[in-house]
C-alpha positions in Angstrom: -21.7 -8.3 38.0 -20.2 -7.3 34.6 -16.4 -6.4 34.4 -14.5 -3.4 32.9 -14.5 -3.7 29.1 -10.6 -3.9 29.1 -11.0 -7.2 31.1 -12.8 -8.8 28.3 -10.5 -7.3 25.4 -7.5 -8.9 27.4 -9.5 -12.2 28.1 -10.1 -12.6 24.3 -6.4 -11.8 23.2 -5.5 -14.4 25.7 -7.9 -17.1 24.6 -6.8 -16.4 20.9 -3.1 -16.4 22.0 -2.5 -13.0 20.5 0.5 -10.7 20.9 1.6 -7.5 19.6 -0.5 -5.9 16.4 -3.7 -7.9 15.6 -5.7 -8.2 12.4 -9.4 -7.6 13.2 -10.6 -9.3 10.0 -8.6 -12.7 11.1 -9.9 -12.4 14.6 -13.6 -12.2 13.4 -12.7 -15.1 11.2 -11.6 -17.1 14.0 -14.8 -16.1 15.9 -16.9 -17.3 13.2 -18.0 -14.0 12.3 -18.4 -12.9 8.5 -17.2 -9.4 7.8 -18.5 -7.5 4.8 -18.5 -3.8 3.7 -21.8 -2.4 2.5 -23.5 0.9 1.8 -24.8 1.9 5.0 -26.4 4.5 6.9 -23.7 3.9 10.2 -20.3 3.2 10.6 -20.9 -0.3 11.6 -23.5 -3.2 12.4 -23.3 -6.3 14.4 -26.0 -8.7 13.4 -26.7 -11.8 15.6 -29.3 -14.2 14.7 -29.8 -18.0 15.2 -26.1 -18.4 15.6 -25.2 -16.6 12.7 -23.2 -13.3 13.3 -22.1 -10.7 10.7 -20.1 -7.6 11.0 -21.0 -5.0 8.5 -18.9 -1.8 8.0 -19.8 1.2 5.9 -18.0 1.3 2.3 -17.5 5.0 3.1 -14.8 4.7 5.4 -11.6 4.9 3.6 -9.2 5.2 6.4 -7.9 1.7 7.2 -7.3 2.5 11.0 -10.9 3.7 11.3 -12.0 0.3 9.9 -10.0 -1.8 11.9 -11.4 0.1 15.3 -15.1 -0.4 13.8 -14.6 -4.0 13.5 -12.9 -4.2 17.0 -15.7 -2.3 18.2 -18.3 -4.7 16.9 -16.3 -7.5 18.1 -16.7 -5.9 21.5 -20.3 -5.9 21.3 -20.3 -9.8 20.3 -17.7 -10.7 23.1 -19.1 -8.6 26.1 -21.5 -10.6 27.8 -24.2 -8.4 28.7 -24.4 -6.5 25.2 -27.4 -9.0 24.1 -29.1 -7.3 21.3 -29.6 -9.0 18.0 -28.8 -5.6 16.3 -26.2 -2.9 17.3 -26.3 0.0 14.9 -23.2 2.3 15.5 -22.9 5.7 14.3 -19.9 7.8 13.6 -20.4 9.9 16.9 -20.6 6.6 18.9 -17.0 5.4 17.6 -15.2 8.8 17.1 -16.2 10.8 20.2 -14.7 8.0 22.6 -16.9 9.4 25.4 -20.3 9.3 24.1 -23.7 9.3 26.4 -24.3 5.7 25.5 -22.9 3.4 28.0 -23.1 0.4 25.7 -21.2 2.0 23.0 -18.5 3.6 25.3 -18.0 0.0 26.6 -17.4 -1.1 23.1 -14.9 1.6 22.5 -12.9 0.9 25.6 -12.9 -2.8 24.4 -11.6 -1.9 20.8 -8.9 0.6 22.4 -7.6 -2.3 24.7 -7.8 -5.1 22.1 -5.9 -3.1 19.6 -3.5 -1.3 21.8 -2.9 -3.4 24.8 -1.6 -1.5 27.9 0.9 -3.8 28.7 2.6 -3.3 25.4 1.9 0.3 25.0 3.5 0.9 28.5 6.9 -0.1 27.1 7.0 2.9 25.0 6.6 5.4 27.8 10.1 5.9 28.8 9.7 9.8 28.0 7.3 12.4 28.0 4.6 11.7 25.4 4.8 13.8 21.9 3.5 13.3 18.5 6.5 11.4 17.5 5.7 8.7 20.0 2.2 8.8 19.0 2.7 8.3 15.4 5.3 5.5 16.2 2.8 3.7 18.1 -0.3 4.2 15.7 2.1 2.8 12.9 3.0 -0.3 14.8 -0.6 -1.1 15.9 -2.7 0.3 12.7 -4.4 2.6 14.8 -5.5 6.2 14.5 -3.6 9.2 15.9 -6.7 9.9 18.3 -7.1 6.4 19.7 -3.3 6.2 20.1 -3.1 9.6 22.0 -5.9 8.6 24.4 -4.4 5.2 25.2 -1.1 7.1 26.0 -2.8 9.8 27.9 -4.5 7.1 30.1 -1.4 5.4 30.9 1.5 7.9 31.2 2.5 9.3 34.6 3.2 12.7 32.9 0.8 16.0 33.5 -0.5 15.4 30.0 -3.8 15.9 28.1 -5.2 15.4 24.6 -8.1 17.5 23.0 -9.9 17.2 19.6 -11.2 20.5 18.3 -13.5 21.1 15.5 -14.6 24.4 13.9 -12.9 26.4 16.6 -14.5 24.4 19.6 -13.4 21.7 22.0 -15.1 18.6 20.8 -13.8 16.3 23.5 -10.7 15.8 25.9 -8.9 13.2 27.9 -6.5 14.0 30.6 -4.1 11.8 32.6 -4.5 10.9 36.3 -2.0 13.6 37.2 -3.0 16.4 35.1 -4.1 18.9 37.7 -6.6 21.1 35.5 -9.9 20.9 33.5 -10.0 21.8 30.1 -11.9 24.9 29.2 -14.8 23.8 27.0 -16.5 25.6 24.0 -14.7 28.1 21.8 -10.9 28.0 21.7 -8.8 30.7 23.3 -7.0 32.8 20.6 -3.7 32.1 22.4 -4.0 28.6 21.8 -2.2 27.1 18.7 -5.1 25.2 17.9 -7.1 28.5 17.5 -4.4 29.4 14.9 -5.3 26.8 12.6 -9.1 27.6 12.5 -8.1 31.4 11.7 -5.1 31.1 9.5 -5.3 27.8 8.3 -1.7 27.0 9.4 -0.2 25.5 12.4 3.2 26.2 14.2 5.2 23.1 14.1 6.5 21.1 17.0 6.0 21.9 20.6 5.1 25.4 21.6 4.9 27.1 24.9 2.0 29.4 26.1 0.3 30.4 29.5 -1.6 27.3 30.7 -4.8 29.4 31.2 -5.3 29.5 27.6 -6.6 25.9 28.0 -6.8 25.0 31.4 -9.7 26.2 34.1 -8.2 27.5 37.4 -4.6 27.4 36.1 -2.3 30.2 37.5 -1.6 32.9 35.2 2.4 32.3 35.4 2.1 28.5 34.6 3.3 27.6 31.3 2.0 24.6 29.3 3.4 23.0 26.1 1.1 22.3 23.4 1.7 20.3 20.3 -0.9 20.3 17.5 -1.7 18.4 14.4 -4.5 19.3 12.1 -6.6 16.7 10.1 -7.3 18.9 6.9 -9.6 16.8 5.5 -12.0 16.5 8.4 -11.3 20.0 9.6 -10.1 19.0 13.2 -7.2 19.6 15.3 -5.7 17.1 17.8 -3.7 18.9 20.6 -1.4 17.3 22.9 -0.9 19.4 26.2 2.0 18.7 28.7 2.6 20.6 32.0 6.6 20.5 32.4 7.6 19.1 35.9 9.1 22.3 37.0 6.2 24.3 36.5 3.9 22.0 38.8 6.4 21.8 41.2 6.8 25.5 41.4 2.8 25.8 41.7 2.9 23.4 44.5 5.5 25.2 46.3 3.5 28.6 45.9 0.4 26.9 47.2 2.3 25.5 50.3 3.8 28.8 51.1 
């Protein structure tokens, strides 16, 4: 019976006596894996044959956190026991969506996220409701992308929060905390959302903004307010949105349902 991917990430960190931010290139070297950048038709490859293991990453990747995640992802394929193939070919959509329809790629992503952003360390930062200042702080410390960092925070926080990535005016994926009470609407963004503002006007309101929760959430009462904070990745044409429901709003909603 296989264990969850985060178990293997923690096990490897323990075996290598790692703490804090890690250097994936150095980790690969310690595992006797050669890493090289090549012109590829994918983001990364893991090649295993005759006790000779190589990781190839695409020369097209110029964003260092993405390189780091790709190497950690391939190390996941190498280290997770039931990942037995000689060749793993990992496409951009396998590494960037975080929730693919390929179980084995999801497992490598989960491994990489825990290996680079160990929960036991990230939890120490979660003393206040999450915002982009916190996401940026942690991403800079651990050398991870804003998206990967936001997902880790959402998975760990006790706050009612969610993170959404939008592209071309549509929700691409979302992750919600265990306490977030609503489902995020898929498809086209509602015109009331501030993420929608970017795709129409090319600008974004800075800082947290309040709006009706129904703009983002299925089944939310019309009088519930949600806080949205969004940042644009202009080169990629994407928007990352952080949603948070103030405690008073959910308490009022529960009171109404009880009455």
